[in-house]
C-alpha positions in Angstrom: 133.1 -122.4 133.6 132.2 -119.4 131.6 131.8 -120.4 128.0 130.9 -117.1 126.3 132.3 -113.7 127.5 130.2 -110.7 128.4 131.1 -109.2 125.0 128.2 -111.1 123.4 125.8 -110.3 126.2 126.3 -106.6 126.7 128.3 -104.9 123.9 125.9 -104.9 121.0 128.0 -102.1 119.4 130.3 -104.9 118.4 128.8 -106.1 115.2 131.2 -108.3 113.2 131.6 -112.0 113.8 133.8 -114.6 112.1 133.4 -118.4 112.3 136.1 -120.9 111.7 135.3 -124.6 111.3 137.7 -127.4 110.3 135.6 -130.4 111.2 132.8 -132.7 110.1 129.3 -131.8 108.7 127.9 -132.1 112.3 130.3 -129.4 113.4 129.6 -127.3 110.4 125.9 -127.6 111.1 126.5 -126.5 114.7 128.4 -123.5 113.4 125.5 -122.6 111.0 123.1 -122.6 113.9 125.4 -120.3 115.9 125.7 -118.0 112.8 121.9 -117.7 112.7 121.8 -117.0 116.4 124.4 -114.2 116.1 122.6 -112.7 113.2 119.3 -112.7 115.1 121.2 -110.9 117.9 122.2 -108.1 115.6 125.7 -109.3 114.6 126.9 -109.1 111.0 129.1 -111.9 109.6 132.4 -111.1 107.9 134.6 -113.1 105.6 137.7 -111.4 107.0 139.1 -112.4 110.4 140.9 -109.0 110.4 137.6 -107.2 110.5 135.9 -109.3 113.2 135.2 -108.2 116.7 134.3 -111.8 117.7 135.9 -114.9 116.4 134.6 -118.4 117.2 136.7 -121.5 116.3 135.0 -124.9 116.2 138.1 -127.1 116.6 138.1 -130.7 115.4 139.7 -133.3 117.5 138.5 -136.5 115.9 142.1 -137.8 115.4 145.6 -136.9 116.5 146.1 -135.5 113.1 143.0 -133.3 113.3 144.0 -132.2 116.8 147.5 -131.1 115.5 145.9 -129.1 112.7 143.4 -127.4 115.1 146.2 -126.5 117.6 148.2 -124.9 114.8 145.2 -122.9 113.7 144.7 -121.2 117.0 147.9 -119.0 117.0 147.4 -118.4 113.3 144.0 -116.9 113.8 145.0 -114.8 116.8 147.9 -113.3 114.9 145.5 -112.0 112.3 142.9 -110.5 114.6 142.7 -106.8 115.2 143.5 -105.3 118.7 140.6 -105.7 121.1 138.8 -108.5 119.2 137.6 -111.5 121.2 138.6 -115.0 120.3 136.9 -118.1 121.7 137.8 -121.7 120.8 135.4 -124.6 121.2 133.9 -127.5 119.4 134.9 -131.1 120.1 138.6 -130.7 120.8 138.2 -128.9 124.2 136.0 -131.7 125.3 138.2 -134.5 123.9 141.6 -133.1 125.0 141.4 -130.0 127.1 145.1 -130.3 128.1 146.2 -130.0 124.5 144.0 -126.9 124.0 145.5 -125.3 127.1 149.0 -125.4 125.4 147.9 -122.8 122.9 144.8 -121.1 124.5 143.9 -120.0 127.9 140.5 -118.3 127.4 136.9 -119.4 127.7 135.7 -122.4 125.7 132.4 -123.8 124.4 131.6 -127.4 123.9 130.4 -129.6 121.0 126.9 -128.3 121.5 127.3 -124.5 121.5 123.7 -123.5 120.9 122.4 -124.5 124.4 125.4 -122.8 125.9 124.6 -119.6 124.1 121.0 -119.7 125.2 122.1 -120.1 128.9 124.8 -117.6 128.9 123.4 -114.6 126.9 120.8 -112.1 127.9 118.9 -112.6 124.7 115.3 -113.7 124.8 115.8 -115.7 121.6 114.5 -119.3 121.8 117.5 -121.3 120.8 115.3 -124.3 120.1 113.6 -122.3 117.4 116.8 -121.4 115.6 117.0 -123.2 112.3 119.9 -123.6 109.9 119.7 -126.0 106.9 123.0 -125.3 105.3 126.5 -126.0 106.5 129.0 -123.3 107.5 131.9 -123.5 105.0 135.0 -125.2 106.1 137.8 -122.7 106.6 141.4 -123.6 106.9 143.6 -120.6 108.0 146.7 -122.7 107.4 148.1 -122.7 103.8 149.2 -126.0 102.2 152.8 -125.6 103.2 151.9 -124.9 106.8 149.6 -128.0 106.9 152.4 -130.1 105.4 154.8 -128.8 108.1 152.3 -129.7 110.8 151.9 -133.2 109.4 155.6 -133.8 109.1 156.3 -132.5 112.6 153.5 -134.5 114.3 153.5 -137.6 112.0 156.0 -138.5 109.3 156.7 -138.2 105.6 154.8 -141.4 104.7 151.7 -140.3 106.6 151.9 -136.8 105.0 152.0 -138.4 101.6 149.1 -140.6 102.4 147.0 -137.7 103.6 147.9 -135.7 100.5 146.9 -138.6 98.3 143.5 -138.9 100.0 142.8 -135.2 99.9 143.4 -135.0 96.2 141.3 -138.2 95.6 138.4 -136.8 97.7 138.3 -133.6 95.7 137.4 -135.7 92.6 134.6 -137.6 94.4 132.6 -134.9 96.2 129.4 -136.3 94.7 130.0 -139.4 96.7 130.1 -137.5 100.0 127.3 -137.5 102.5 126.7 -133.8 101.8 127.2 -132.0 98.5 127.4 -128.2 98.0 123.7 -127.8 97.2 122.4 -130.1 100.0 119.6 -128.9 102.2 120.9 -130.2 105.5 118.6 -131.5 108.3 120.3 -132.4 111.6 118.0 -135.3 112.7 120.0 -136.2 115.8 123.2 -135.7 117.8 125.2 -138.2 119.8 125.8 -141.9 119.4 124.3 -145.0 120.9 127.4 -147.2 120.3 130.7 -147.2 122.2 133.4 -148.1 119.8 136.7 -148.3 121.5 138.5 -145.9 119.2 135.8 -143.2 118.8 135.5 -139.8 120.5 132.0 -139.0 119.3 130.2 -140.5 122.3 132.6 -138.5 124.5 132.1 -135.1 122.9 128.6 -135.5 121.5 127.0 -137.7 124.3 124.0 -139.9 124.1 121.6 -139.8 121.2 119.2 -136.9 121.2 116.8 -137.0 118.3 114.8 -134.2 116.7 111.1 -134.9 116.8 109.7 -136.3 113.6 107.3 -133.5 113.3 110.1 -131.0 113.4 112.2 -132.9 110.9 109.2 -133.1 108.5 108.5 -129.4 109.0 112.1 -128.6 107.9 111.8 -131.1 105.0 108.6 -129.5 103.8 110.1 -126.0 104.0 113.0 -127.2 101.8 110.6 -128.7 99.3 108.7 -125.5 99.2 111.9 -123.6 98.4 112.5 -125.9 95.5 115.4 -127.8 97.0 116.0 -131.2 95.6 119.0 -132.7 97.6 118.5 -133.4 101.3 121.2 -134.6 103.6 120.2 -136.1 106.9 122.9 -135.3 109.5 123.5 -137.5 112.5 126.6 -139.0 114.1 124.6 -142.3 114.2 121.6 -142.2 111.9 120.6 -145.7 112.7 120.0 -144.7 116.3 117.6 -141.9 115.4 114.5 -141.9 117.4 115.3 -144.5 120.1 115.1 -141.7 122.7 111.7 -140.7 121.4 110.1 -144.1 121.0 110.4 -144.1 117.2 113.1 -145.0 114.6 114.8 -144.1 111.4 112.5 -146.3 109.3 109.5 -144.5 110.5 111.1 -141.1 109.6 112.2 -142.3 106.1 108.7 -143.7 105.3 107.2 -140.4 106.2 109.7 -138.5 104.1 109.4 -140.5 100.9 105.7 -140.0 100.8 106.2 -136.4 99.9 105.6 -135.4 96.2 108.3 -133.9 94.1 111.6 -134.6 92.4 114.1 -134.9 95.3 116.7 -137.2 96.8 117.7 -138.0 100.3 121.3 -138.7 101.2 121.6 -141.2 104.1 124.9 -141.2 105.8 126.4 -142.7 109.0 124.1 -145.7 109.3 125.8 -148.1 111.7 126.4 -151.5 110.2 124.5 -153.2 113.0 121.4 -151.2 112.0 122.0 -151.9 108.3 122.2 -155.6 108.9 119.3 -155.9 111.3 116.9 -153.8 109.2 118.1 -154.7 105.7 114.7 -155.8 104.3 113.0 -152.7 105.6 115.7 -150.4 104.3 115.6 -152.0 100.8 111.8 -151.6 100.7 112.4 -147.8 101.4 115.2 -147.7 98.7 112.6 -149.0 96.2 111.1 -145.6 96.2 114.1 -144.3 94.3 114.3 -141.4 96.7 117.5 -142.4 98.4 120.4 -142.7 95.8 123.2 -142.4 98.4 123.9 -144.6 101.4 126.9 -144.9 103.7 127.7 -147.6 106.2 131.1 -148.0 107.7 133.0 -151.4 107.7 136.3 -150.1 109.4 138.0 -153.5 109.2 137.6 -156.7 107.3 139.0 -158.7 110.3 136.5 -160.0 112.8 139.1 -160.1 115.5 139.9 -156.4 115.0 136.2 -155.6 114.8 135.8 -157.2 118.2 138.6 -155.1 119.7 136.9 -152.1 118.2 133.6 -153.1 119.8 131.8 -152.7 116.5 129.0 -155.2 117.3 129.0 -157.1 114.0 131.1 -159.4 111.8 132.5 -158.5 108.5 130.7 -161.2 106.6 127.3 -159.9 107.9 127.9 -156.4 106.5 129.4 -157.9 103.3 126.2 -159.9 102.7 124.0 -156.8 103.4 126.0 -154.5 101.1 126.2 -157.0 98.3 122.4 -157.4 98.5 121.9 -153.7 98.3 124.3 -153.3 95.4 122.7 -156.2 93.5 119.2 -154.8 93.9 120.1 -151.1 93.4 123.2 -151.0 91.1 122.9 -147.3 90.6 122.9 -146.4 94.3 126.1 -144.6 95.4 127.7 -146.5 98.3 130.3 -145.1 100.6 132.2 -146.6 103.5 135.2 -146.0 105.8 138.1 -148.3 106.6 140.8 -148.0 109.2 144.3 -149.5 109.4 146.9 -149.6 112.2 144.4 -150.4 115.0 146.1 -151.8 118.1 146.9 -155.4 117.7 146.3 -155.4 113.9 148.6 -158.0 112.3 149.5 -158.2 108.6 146.9 -160.9 108.2 144.2 -158.7 109.8 145.2 -155.9 107.4 145.1 -158.2 104.4 141.5 -159.2 105.4 140.5 -155.5 105.1 142.1 -155.3 101.6 140.3 -158.5 100.6 137.0 -157.1 101.8 137.4 -154.1 99.5 138.0 -156.4 96.6 134.8 -158.3 97.3 132.6 -155.4 98.2 133.2 -152.5 95.8 132.1 -149.0 96.7 131.8 -145.7 94.9 134.2 -144.2 97.4 136.1 -145.4 100.4 137.5 -143.2 103.1 140.7 -144.7 104.4 142.2 -143.7 107.7 145.0 -144.7 110.0 144.1 -145.3 113.7 145.2 -142.4 115.9 143.9 -142.8 119.4 143.1 -139.8 121.5 144.0 -140.2 125.2 140.3 -140.3 126.2 139.4 -143.5 124.2 139.8 -147.0 125.6 141.7 -148.3 122.5 144.8 -146.3 123.7 145.1 -148.7 126.6 145.1 -151.8 124.4 148.4 -153.8 124.0 150.3 -154.0 120.8 150.0 -150.4 119.6 151.1 -150.2 116.0 154.2 -148.0 115.3 153.5 -144.9 113.2 155.9 -146.1 110.5 154.0 -149.4 110.1 150.6 -147.7 110.2 151.7 -145.1 107.6 152.8 -147.8 105.2 149.5 -149.6 105.6 147.6 -146.4 105.1 149.3 -145.8 101.7 148.4 -149.4 100.7 144.8 -149.0 102.0 144.2 -145.8 100.1 145.6 -147.3 96.9 143.2 -150.2 97.3 140.4 -147.9 98.1 141.0 -146.1 94.8 141.6 -149.2 92.6 138.7 -151.2 94.0 136.0 -148.7 93.4 132.9 -149.7 91.5 133.4 -149.2 87.8 
């Protein structure tokens, strides 16, 4: 399958490119690498889609909601492009649900790892492995608020739309508790995930763990320090699995990083609970350095029965004990987690266990989601799928609990 048209390879008179990203920090990092690649090839970036000769859309497909938004963006972008401009959609969604993409787009696509594709399909002599980008491409949302609300209502319901609006507003006031903040120097330490949770599309679109060598990570880290950067975000779908493909691990990397001199902080996100639990003592020894003021590990559910159906590989009380130990020893550390409601088979009792967990383990911020299974994940084949109306009501309650049970 042709991923990138000949326009990029042969028509260097075409100079303006425009990137659209509506997904996670990993996708925004991918887009930043593509931006640097296009700049090295002689393209200029534009902030106006109407000016662009080439438009690349990194489409998010993490949930059904994200998929619906991505599908609505495609015709919106195409309607604004000038005649003769080339449009290519890609990112995670074409890998996760190509049939859905085909309903709005019939051109070439690129996958969740566009940089290797570009290296293979262009005539450039640039070494894609040498392309470095330590910022994140800005999130762009070509749909206005009313259009997004219309998509939500059409594909979900009014309760879900209200819940999403509530979370969006809440998140705006807690950007400092995000894994990345606007002034972050981002270092992508790995892609892919070593776990196989039954609801998650990341292993499908990102694949197995592929880690960046420690020497390369430290080189980028030292460059950031030399530039006077003080906030570093380590990007990985599964930070706890860093290095297992290279015969090393996250602890080794962090120990090397915290030895550097200077006033800086490292934001550690996406650390799987199994890793947090198994390496708690070693992690807390590293936290003693004061270099890591932000940590995120995702509980998802307070019900052990649901965690088993999710294939999360731990029990709620294990993570509870670990997080309480971290909070007691490092009360100023910002702690973030994620929770999910409406997973197949979730009873009211299971849901109440999640709410109770948030009362016992308070966080600086909690991302609250409703399960929305893509066709490619195994959870969609579980019995007792939760009706959208029930899930939406639980989502409103979960988001309220997430707000009211935050650390004071």
